[in-house]
Structures are given as structure tokens and as C-alpha cells.
MDTraj code that builds the backbone (N, CA, C; nanometers):
import mdtraj as md
import numpy as np

residues = "MET GLY LYS SER GLU LYS PRO LEU ALA GLU GLN SER ASP TYR SER GLU THR LEU PRO LEU ALA GLU GLU GLN ALA GLU ILE ILE LYS HIS ARG HIS VAL ASP ALA LYS ILE GLN VAL SER ARG THR THR HIS THR ARG GLN GLU ALA LEU ALA SER GLU LEU MET GLN GLU GLU VAL HIS ILE THR HIS ILE PRO PHE ASN LYS ARG LEU ALA ASP ASP GLU ILE PRO GLN MET ARG GLN GLU GLY ASP LEU LEU ILE ILE PRO VAL ILE GLU GLU GLU VAL GLU ILE VAL ARG ARG LYS VAL LEU LYS GLU GLU ILE HIS ILE LEU LYS ASN THR THR SER GLU LYS TYR THR GLN ASN VAL THR LEU ARG HIS GLN GLU VAL THR ILE ILE LYS ASP GLU ASN".split()
xyz = np.array([
    [-14.7484, -9.0164, 16.6979],
    [-14.7302, -9.0174, 16.5566],
    [-14.8570, -9.0572, 16.4885],
    [-14.8898, -8.9883, 16.3867],
    [-15.0113, -9.0189, 16.3127],
    [-14.9819, -9.1162, 16.2034],
    [-15.0832, -9.1457, 16.1257],
    [-15.0708, -9.2405, 16.0181],
    [-14.9745, -9.1957, 15.9102],
    [-14.9799, -9.0723, 15.8789],
    [-14.8948, -9.0242, 15.7703],
    [-14.7528, -8.9988, 15.8163],
    [-14.7291, -8.9958, 15.9418],
    [-14.5946, -8.9715, 15.9901],
    [-14.5206, -9.1027, 16.0075],
    [-14.4095, -9.1175, 15.9349],
    [-14.3254, -9.2356, 15.9457],
    [-14.1962, -9.1930, 16.0120],
    [-14.1282, -9.2816, 16.0752],
    [-13.9984, -9.2426, 16.1298],
    [-13.9029, -9.2060, 16.0152],
    [-13.8007, -9.1222, 16.0415],
    [-13.7087, -9.0697, 15.9390],
    [-13.6356, -9.1826, 15.8677],
    [-13.5981, -9.2842, 15.9370],
    [-13.5241, -9.3934, 15.8769],
    [-13.6077, -9.4662, 15.7747],
    [-13.7417, -9.4628, 15.7850],
    [-13.8272, -9.5358, 15.6942],
    [-13.8682, -9.4519, 15.5744],
    [-13.8496, -9.3229, 15.5770],
    [-13.8873, -9.2404, 15.4630],
    [-13.7894, -9.2643, 15.3479],
    [-13.8370, -9.2854, 15.2266],
    [-13.7517, -9.3230, 15.1138],
    [-13.6795, -9.2043, 15.0508],
    [-13.7285, -9.0845, 15.0587],
    [-13.6622, -8.9691, 14.9960],
    [-13.5749, -8.8941, 15.0941],
    [-13.5438, -8.9469, 15.2017],
    [-13.4608, -8.8821, 15.3024],
    [-13.3166, -8.9306, 15.2877],
    [-13.2187, -8.8345, 15.2860],
    [-13.0764, -8.8710, 15.2892],
    [-13.0016, -8.7669, 15.3689],
    [-12.9029, -8.8096, 15.4373],
    [-12.8218, -8.7176, 15.5176],
    [-12.6797, -8.7726, 15.5187],
    [-12.5829, -8.6819, 15.5028],
    [-12.4425, -8.7220, 15.5022],
    [-12.3776, -8.6649, 15.6254],
    [-12.3060, -8.7463, 15.6937],
    [-12.2379, -8.7018, 15.8137],
    [-12.0865, -8.7188, 15.7911],
    [-12.0102, -8.6109, 15.8029],
    [-11.8653, -8.6264, 15.7892],
    [-11.8078, -8.6980, 15.9112],
    [-11.7221, -8.7940, 15.8818],
    [-11.6659, -8.8690, 15.9910],
    [-11.5217, -8.8265, 16.0193],
    [-11.4442, -8.8078, 15.9094],
    [-11.3052, -8.7676, 15.9280],
    [-11.2630, -8.6871, 15.8051],
    [-11.1690, -8.5976, 15.8202],
    [-11.1191, -8.5151, 15.7081],
    [-10.9687, -8.5024, 15.7227],
    [-10.8965, -8.5232, 15.6098],
    [-10.7518, -8.5069, 15.6096],
    [-10.7184, -8.3718, 15.5483],
    [-10.6152, -8.3075, 15.5984],
    [-10.5687, -8.1793, 15.5464],
    [-10.4173, -8.1874, 15.5282],
    [-10.3687, -8.1170, 15.4249],
    [-10.2243, -8.1140, 15.3998],
    [-10.1776, -7.9694, 15.4036],
    [-10.0571, -7.9501, 15.4460],
    [-9.9995, -7.8151, 15.4542],
    [-9.8530, -7.8228, 15.4114],
    [-9.8104, -7.7263, 15.3253],
    [-9.6723, -7.7209, 15.2796],
    [-9.6038, -7.6048, 15.3482],
    [-9.4912, -7.6317, 15.4075],
    [-9.4142, -7.5281, 15.4755],
    [-9.2760, -7.5237, 15.4106],
    [-9.2321, -7.4054, 15.3682],
    [-9.1014, -7.3884, 15.3047],
    [-9.0057, -7.3265, 15.4040],
    [-8.8842, -7.3799, 15.4077],
    [-8.7776, -7.3252, 15.4899],
    [-8.6574, -7.3030, 15.4004],
    [-8.5891, -7.1912, 15.4138],
    [-8.4673, -7.1638, 15.3369],
    [-8.3511, -7.2311, 15.4077],
    [-8.2757, -7.3089, 15.3295],
    [-8.1610, -7.3802, 15.3835],
    [-8.0385, -7.3413, 15.3008],
    [-7.9432, -7.2779, 15.3627],
    [-7.8204, -7.2367, 15.2950],
    [-7.7161, -7.3433, 15.3210],
    [-7.6685, -7.4070, 15.2118],
    [-7.5655, -7.5082, 15.2299],
    [-7.4289, -7.4595, 15.1819],
    [-7.4257, -7.3481, 15.1089],
    [-7.2963, -7.2930, 15.0650],
    [-7.3160, -7.1463, 15.0288],
    [-7.2086, -7.0692, 15.0419],
    [-7.2093, -6.9286, 15.0007],
    [-7.1037, -6.9127, 14.8929],
    [-7.1339, -6.8324, 14.7940],
    [-7.0387, -6.8075, 14.6860],
    [-7.0089, -6.6586, 14.6838],
    [-6.8822, -6.6263, 14.6785],
    [-6.8392, -6.4873, 14.6701],
    [-6.7698, -6.4683, 14.5355],
    [-6.8144, -6.3693, 14.4597],
    [-6.7563, -6.3406, 14.3285],
    [-6.6957, -6.2013, 14.3352],
    [-6.5698, -6.1907, 14.2957],
    [-6.5045, -6.0596, 14.2920],
    [-6.4352, -6.0439, 14.1573],
    [-6.4263, -5.9206, 14.1119],
    [-6.3626, -5.8907, 13.9837],
    [-6.2506, -5.7916, 14.0091],
    [-6.1341, -5.8189, 13.9525],
    [-6.0168, -5.7347, 13.9700],
    [-5.9716, -5.6861, 13.8335],
    [-5.9416, -5.5574, 13.8228],
    [-5.8922, -5.5003, 13.6972],
    [-5.7441, -5.4710, 13.7130],
    [-5.6651, -5.5201, 13.6194],
    [-5.5212, -5.4988, 13.6187],
    [-5.4853, -5.4097, 13.5005],
    [-5.3824, -5.3310, 13.5147],
    [-5.3352, -5.2485, 13.4033],
    [-5.1893, -5.2796, 13.3772],
    [-5.1484, -5.2578, 13.2531],
    [-5.0090, -5.2768, 13.2173],
    [-4.9747, -5.1751, 13.1106],
    [-4.8521, -5.1349, 13.1085],
    [-4.8032, -5.0405, 13.0092],
    [-4.7459, -5.1197, 12.8926],
    [-4.7817, -5.0786, 12.7748],
    [-4.7286, -5.1441, 12.6556],
    [-4.6925, -5.0375, 12.5546],
    [-4.5781, -5.0516, 12.4933],
    [-4.5318, -4.9556, 12.3932],
    [-4.5788, -5.0023, 12.2562],
    [-4.6522, -4.9162, 12.1880],
    [-4.6959, -4.9446, 12.0519],
    [-4.6010, -4.8728, 11.9573],
    [-4.5415, -4.9462, 11.8666],
    [-4.4451, -4.8876, 11.7726],
    [-4.5096, -4.8810, 11.6344],
    [-4.4873, -4.7731, 11.5681],
    [-4.5406, -4.7548, 11.4336],
    [-4.4428, -4.6684, 11.3560],
    [-4.4611, -4.6639, 11.2270],
    [-4.3761, -4.5808, 11.1442],
    [-4.4634, -4.4726, 11.0815],
    [-4.4247, -4.3468, 11.1017],
    [-4.4988, -4.2345, 11.0463],
    [-4.4336, -4.1931, 10.9154],
    [-4.5154, -4.1717, 10.8130],
    [-4.4649, -4.1308, 10.6823],
    [-4.4940, -3.9817, 10.6638],
    [-4.4004, -3.9119, 10.6026],
    [-4.4175, -3.7697, 10.5758],
    [-4.3638, -3.7424, 10.4363],
    [-4.4399, -3.6695, 10.3576],
    [-4.3949, -3.6329, 10.2242],
    [-4.3690, -3.4828, 10.2201],
    [-4.2614, -3.4472, 10.1554],
    [-4.2218, -3.3079, 10.1435],
    [-4.2060, -3.2790, 9.9947],
    [-4.2525, -3.1640, 9.9494],
    [-4.2478, -3.1281, 9.8075],
    [-4.1602, -3.0042, 9.7909],
    [-4.0677, -3.0096, 9.6956],
    [-3.9821, -2.8960, 9.6610],
    [-4.0197, -2.8515, 9.5198],
    [-4.0530, -2.7256, 9.5046],
    [-4.0922, -2.6725, 9.3737],
    [-3.9836, -2.5769, 9.3257],
    [-3.9380, -2.6003, 9.2015],
    [-3.8330, -2.5186, 9.1414],
    [-3.8832, -2.4665, 9.0066],
    [-3.8702, -2.3370, 8.9844],
    [-3.9057, -2.2776, 8.8545],
    [-3.7770, -2.2687, 8.7708],
    [-3.7780, -2.3294, 8.6531],
    [-3.6626, -2.3286, 8.5636],
    [-3.6982, -2.2414, 8.4413],
    [-3.6423, -2.1217, 8.4268],
    [-3.6757, -2.0375, 8.3110],
    [-3.6137, -2.0933, 8.1826],
    [-3.6888, -2.0852, 8.0711],
    [-3.6401, -2.1361, 7.9433],
    [-3.6364, -2.0278, 7.8356],
    [-3.7455, -1.9595, 7.8137],
    [-3.7608, -1.8636, 7.7032],
    [-3.7153, -1.9243, 7.5703],
    [-3.7577, -2.0442, 7.5445],
    [-3.7225, -2.1161, 7.4221],
    [-3.8392, -2.1070, 7.3244],
    [-3.8074, -2.0684, 7.2009],
    [-3.9117, -2.0607, 7.0987],
    [-3.9463, -2.2023, 7.0521],
    [-4.0767, -2.2264, 7.0374],
    [-4.1245, -2.3585, 6.9970],
    [-4.1824, -2.3498, 6.8562],
    [-4.1821, -2.4601, 6.7856],
    [-4.2467, -2.4673, 6.6548],
    [-4.3978, -2.4605, 6.6760],
    [-4.4702, -2.4228, 6.5716],
    [-4.6157, -2.4063, 6.5833],
    [-4.6856, -2.5363, 6.6236],
    [-4.6351, -2.6481, 6.5804],
    [-4.6993, -2.7762, 6.6135],
    [-4.6387, -2.8423, 6.7376],
    [-4.5453, -2.7767, 6.8019],
    [-4.4786, -2.8337, 6.9204],
    [-4.5497, -2.7869, 7.0476],
    [-4.6032, -2.8830, 7.1243],
    [-4.6683, -2.8536, 7.2528],
    [-4.6110, -2.9510, 7.3557],
    [-4.5224, -2.9027, 7.4425],
    [-4.4647, -2.9941, 7.5427],
    [-4.5726, -3.0434, 7.6387],
    [-4.5657, -3.1713, 7.6742],
    [-4.6635, -3.2335, 7.7642],
    [-4.6044, -3.2466, 7.9052],
    [-4.6914, -3.2532, 7.9991],
    [-4.6496, -3.2796, 8.1363],
    [-4.5892, -3.4199, 8.1383],
    [-4.4802, -3.4388, 8.2129],
    [-4.4139, -3.5687, 8.2131],
    [-4.3566, -3.6000, 8.3517],
    [-4.3293, -3.7283, 8.3708],
    [-4.2740, -3.7784, 8.4976],
    [-4.1379, -3.8388, 8.4673],
    [-4.0365, -3.7963, 8.5398],
    [-3.9018, -3.8523, 8.5269],
    [-3.8581, -3.8986, 8.6654],
    [-3.8810, -4.0266, 8.6941],
    [-3.8529, -4.0808, 8.8281],
    [-3.9486, -4.0184, 8.9290],
    [-3.8942, -3.9546, 9.0328],
    [-3.9770, -3.8872, 9.1336],
    [-4.0075, -3.7434, 9.0939],
    [-3.9581, -3.6989, 8.9798],
    [-3.9710, -3.5599, 8.9372],
    [-4.0889, -3.5460, 8.8413],
    [-4.1829, -3.4571, 8.8727],
    [-4.2955, -3.4247, 8.7855],
    [-4.2643, -3.2916, 8.7180],
    [-4.2676, -3.2888, 8.5852],
    [-4.2323, -3.1680, 8.5089],
    [-4.3586, -3.1165, 8.4398],
    [-4.3917, -2.9897, 8.4676],
    [-4.5103, -2.9260, 8.4083],
    [-4.4623, -2.8085, 8.3225],
    [-4.4750, -2.8178, 8.1896],
    [-4.4327, -2.7061, 8.1050],
    [-4.5352, -2.5921, 8.1105],
    [-4.4841, -2.4690, 8.1107],
    [-4.5707, -2.3495, 8.1102],
    [-4.5459, -2.2780, 7.9776],
    [-4.6522, -2.2586, 7.9022],
    [-4.6407, -2.1996, 7.7679],
    [-4.7082, -2.0626, 7.7672],
    [-4.6464, -1.9736, 7.6969],
    [-4.7042, -1.8399, 7.6796],
    [-4.6967, -1.8058, 7.5305],
    [-4.8014, -1.7482, 7.4815],
    [-4.7976, -1.7029, 7.3423],
    [-4.7553, -1.5573, 7.3395],
    [-4.6651, -1.5262, 7.2454],
    [-4.6217, -1.3887, 7.2245],
    [-4.6756, -1.3429, 7.0904],
    [-4.7150, -1.2222, 7.0863],
    [-4.7668, -1.1681, 6.9612],
    [-4.6564, -1.0864, 6.8948],
    [-4.6247, -1.1286, 6.7771],
    [-4.5340, -1.0560, 6.6900],
    [-4.6065, -1.0462, 6.5562],
    [-4.5343, -1.0091, 6.4603],
    [-4.5955, -1.0150, 6.3287],
    [-4.6334, -1.1598, 6.3025],
    [-4.5526, -1.2489, 6.3519],
    [-4.5807, -1.3913, 6.3416],
    [-4.5989, -1.4434, 6.4856],
    [-4.6988, -1.5195, 6.5021],
    [-4.7245, -1.5766, 6.6346],
    [-4.6565, -1.7123, 6.6450],
    [-4.5817, -1.7348, 6.7524],
    [-4.5164, -1.8626, 6.7762],
    [-4.5179, -1.8931, 6.9259],
    [-4.4973, -2.0178, 6.9564],
    [-4.4996, -2.0629, 7.0957],
    [-4.3594, -2.0558, 7.1536],
    [-4.3537, -2.0110, 7.2781],
    [-4.2270, -1.9982, 7.3480],
    [-4.2401, -2.0761, 7.4797],
    [-4.1477, -2.1662, 7.5040],
    [-4.1456, -2.2374, 7.6327],
    [-4.0861, -2.1418, 7.7339],
    [-4.1713, -2.0903, 7.8224],
    [-4.1271, -1.9906, 7.9198],
    [-4.0508, -2.0549, 8.0348],
    [-4.1027, -2.1634, 8.0860],
    [-4.0370, -2.2280, 8.1989],
    [-4.0934, -2.3677, 8.2157],
    [-4.0256, -2.4463, 8.2949],
    [-4.0772, -2.5744, 8.3407],
    [-4.0832, -2.5674, 8.4930],
    [-4.1813, -2.6273, 8.5452],
    [-4.1921, -2.6363, 8.6913],
    [-4.1538, -2.7781, 8.7284],
    [-4.0521, -2.7924, 8.8073],
    [-4.0053, -2.9234, 8.8518],
    [-4.0544, -2.9449, 8.9950],
    [-4.1244, -3.0545, 9.0173],
    [-4.1744, -3.0887, 9.1499],
    [-4.1092, -3.2199, 9.1895],
    [-4.0289, -3.2157, 9.2938],
    [-3.9589, -3.3337, 9.3430],
    [-4.0199, -3.3728, 9.4771],
    [-4.0570, -3.4970, 9.4878],
    [-4.1218, -3.5445, 9.6093],
    [-4.0245, -3.6322, 9.6862],
    [-4.0001, -3.5983, 9.8115],
    [-3.9161, -3.6785, 9.9010],
    [-4.0041, -3.7390, 10.0090],
    [-3.9815, -3.8662, 10.0389],
    [-4.0571, -3.9336, 10.1444],
    [-3.9602, -3.9707, 10.2553],
    [-3.9947, -3.9340, 10.3782],
    [-3.9132, -3.9701, 10.4936],
    [-3.9988, -4.0491, 10.5903],
    [-3.9358, -4.1260, 10.6761],
    [-4.0086, -4.1991, 10.7784],
    [-3.9285, -4.1931, 10.9079],
    [-3.9994, -4.2051, 11.0163],
    [-3.9343, -4.2048, 11.1466],
    [-4.0058, -4.3041, 11.2357],
    [-3.9332, -4.3587, 11.3304],
    [-3.9904, -4.4525, 11.4260],
    [-4.0698, -4.3727, 11.5290],
    [-4.1856, -4.4242, 11.5658],
    [-4.2727, -4.3564, 11.6605],
    [-4.3187, -4.4584, 11.7642],
    [-4.3051, -4.4252, 11.8915],
    [-4.3471, -4.5133, 11.9998],
    [-4.4324, -4.4332, 12.0965],
    [-4.5433, -4.4924, 12.1368],
    [-4.6306, -4.4271, 12.2340],
    [-4.6698, -4.5297, 12.3394],
    [-4.6613, -4.4921, 12.4666],
    [-4.7009, -4.5807, 12.5746],
    [-4.8512, -4.5679, 12.5950],
    [-4.9188, -4.6810, 12.6025],
    [-5.0624, -4.6832, 12.6253],
    [-5.0909, -4.7736, 12.7445],
    [-5.2040, -4.7518, 12.8103],
    [-5.2455, -4.8340, 12.9229],
    [-5.3509, -4.9323, 12.8745],
    [-5.3246, -5.0610, 12.8929],
    [-5.4186, -5.1647, 12.8548],
    [-5.4725, -5.2293, 12.9823],
    [-5.6024, -5.2619, 12.9854],
    [-5.6650, -5.3204, 13.1043],
    [-5.7127, -5.4620, 13.0717],
    [-5.7060, -5.5478, 13.1709],
    [-5.7704, -5.6778, 13.1607],
    [-5.8276, -5.7103, 13.2982],
    [-5.9299, -5.7931, 13.3026],
    [-5.9977, -5.8233, 13.4281],
    [-5.9882, -5.9727, 13.4579],
    [-5.9859, -6.0029, 13.5873],
    [-5.9894, -6.1404, 13.6342],
    [-6.1067, -6.1542, 13.7307],
    [-6.1695, -6.2699, 13.7310],
    [-6.2800, -6.2971, 13.8221],
    [-6.2370, -6.4094, 13.9158],
    [-6.2552, -6.3883, 14.0467],
    [-6.2221, -6.4882, 14.1475],
    [-6.3520, -6.5347, 14.2117],
    [-6.3738, -6.6662, 14.2187],
    [-6.4954, -6.7217, 14.2789],
    [-6.4525, -6.8066, 14.3986],
    [-6.5070, -6.7732, 14.5165],
    [-6.4755, -6.8464, 14.6385],
    [-6.6044, -6.9083, 14.6890],
    [-6.6066, -7.0417, 14.7056],
    [-6.7257, -7.1115, 14.7549],
    [-6.7003, -7.1527, 14.8988],
    [-6.7855, -7.1049, 14.9894],
    [-6.7715, -7.1329, 15.1319],
    [-6.8741, -7.2381, 15.1686],
    [-6.8307, -7.3620, 15.1919],
    [-6.9212, -7.4718, 15.2287],
    [-6.9566, -7.4607, 15.3771],
    [-7.0830, -7.4718, 15.4083],
    [-7.1262, -7.4695, 15.5504],
    [-7.1452, -7.6086, 15.6007],
])
top = md.Topology()
chain = top.add_chain()
for i, resn in enumerate(residues, 1):
    res = top.add_residue(resn, chain, resSeq=i)
    for name in ("N", "CA", "C"):
        top.add_atom(name, md.element.get_by_symbol(name[0]), res)
traj = md.Trajectory(xyz[None], top)
């Protein structure tokens, strides 16, 4: 060794790191089944009668001839008498003198009937069953 050479331990700018021991960790996952669940769905049907009332209207039209002479200022109006609707029909006739003549009335009578109506329909409902199997 020469003058300028010093042993490594005596050199001031020298450093060295030596690993002595190292710890390591590891995670291991395992699947553990402690219970099983079974889910089932059942659909049930039932017949049910739905009852309702159906309405029906029927109209009867009758022509009633009149041939009645009316005064010049007389104009019959459409009118309602109970369930009967009366519509006057006027015609003018030409003579030497013009006058109004009630030719006819139209009578409209409305009858309402009803009947019971039943129809069978299928209705569904569902149930869910859950079974837990413990291991």
C-alpha cells in the first residue's frame, strides 16, 4: 500500500449497506362455503268470475202525420216529454196565401235495458320459496 492508499474502513466517503434480513408477506384467498341457498318461484292460477252489467239502448222512431195548418207566427219547437223526444217537421205550401202546415211529428222513444254478464278469467300469482342448506 502506498501513501495515498488507505484501508477502506478509514476512508471517510465510503459507505456500503449490507442487507441482513428481509420480511415478506403473502395473502392467500380460499373460498369457504358455509351455506347454500336455493330460491324457487312458483306461479299459481285460479279462475275467477267477473260480473258486470251491460247497458244497451234501443231507439224506436214513429212518424205521426198531422197535416195541420199553423198560424203565420206559430213555429212548433222540438220538445222532450219524459223519455220521448218530439221533432216537428214543417213544410210550407204555396197557395194564394202562404201558411205553415204541421206535416208530422217524429217521436223518438228511448228504452234502456240491462243484463247480467259474467266472464271467467285466469288470474296468476307467484310465490317464492327460499331454502337455506347449512353445511
